[in-house]
Each structure stands twice: as C-alpha cells, then as structure tokens.
C-alpha positions, -999 to +999 in steps of 0.1 A: -003+714+432-015+749+425+007+770+403+023+801+418-005+826+421-034+801+420-054+780+444-049+743+441-074+722+422-106+716+440-102+744+466-136+747+483-155+776+470-170+782+505-136+791+519-126+827+512-090+837+509-074+870+519-062+894+492-026+886+483-005+862+463-008+824+466+029+814+469+023+777+474-007+754+471-012+717+473-041+693+476-049+657+483-084+657+468-090+620+477-084+628+514-102+661+512-072+682+523-057+715+510-028+737+521-019+772+507+005+799+517-005+835+509+016+866+512-004+897+518-001+934+524-032+936+546-025+950+580-038+920+599-038+888+578-051+866+606-078+889+616-089+895+580-090+858+572-109+850+604-135+877+597-140+865+562-144+829+573-169+839+601-188+859+575-190+827+554-206+808+583-175+793+600-173+793+638-140+800+657-130+769+677-095+781+690-076+813+688-041+822+701-019+851+692+012+869+705+038+892+691+024+896+656+019+858+650-011+836+657-032+806+650-069+802+646-090+771+640-125+775+626-151+750+613-185+746+597-205+714+590-181+704+562-146+718+568-121+725+595-097+754+587-064+760+605-048+794+600-013+802+610-001+838+604+026+864+608+027+900+597+033+893+560+011+863+553-009+833+563-011+795+558-045+779+554-048+742+561-083+729+551-096+694+560-129+679+551-147+667+582-158+631+582-194+619+578 
C-alpha cells in the first residue's frame, strides 16, 4: 500500500497522475493492478487526467459524464486505465493487459 501522499509500489511510470494529493494507494503487483485516489484543486480532474493519458499514448475507449462526475476508460498496448471522478478528485484503477 502506498503511504498517504505517495504512489503505491510499482506504479507504472508510463501513467501520469494529475497534480494533487494521493490519499490512498494500493497495488497487487503479482496481478498487475493498482488503485489510487487523488484529491486535486484542478478545475476538471477527469479532463486533465484524460488529456495527460492521451498525451502519453493512451486511447480513450469509453467516456461518460454528467453533473460534474464522470468515468473514462483508456488503454494502450500494456495497460487499461479506468478513471472515476467528481469535482474534487479522481480514482485511477490500472490493470495490466494480458499477453
């Protein structure tokens, strides 16, 4: 588990994280899975995270938002990233894709 304020062990370096505070982080390195919760003061946490991931080579697979909350699923050849957000923060769920 990541300590308050830090990413969990083994967090993939190819996955950028929005500016803010990591409130919670956990990993199952053997299964290739990570989850973090980040609180942030950026005006659009979901849009910012999506833009960063697309800039890192990820493609948006699904996107739904309404009333200040939303979810986006992105992927590249190695990882799937599920984002769930509200006005004050975001949850990243990262899964390593199978061979």
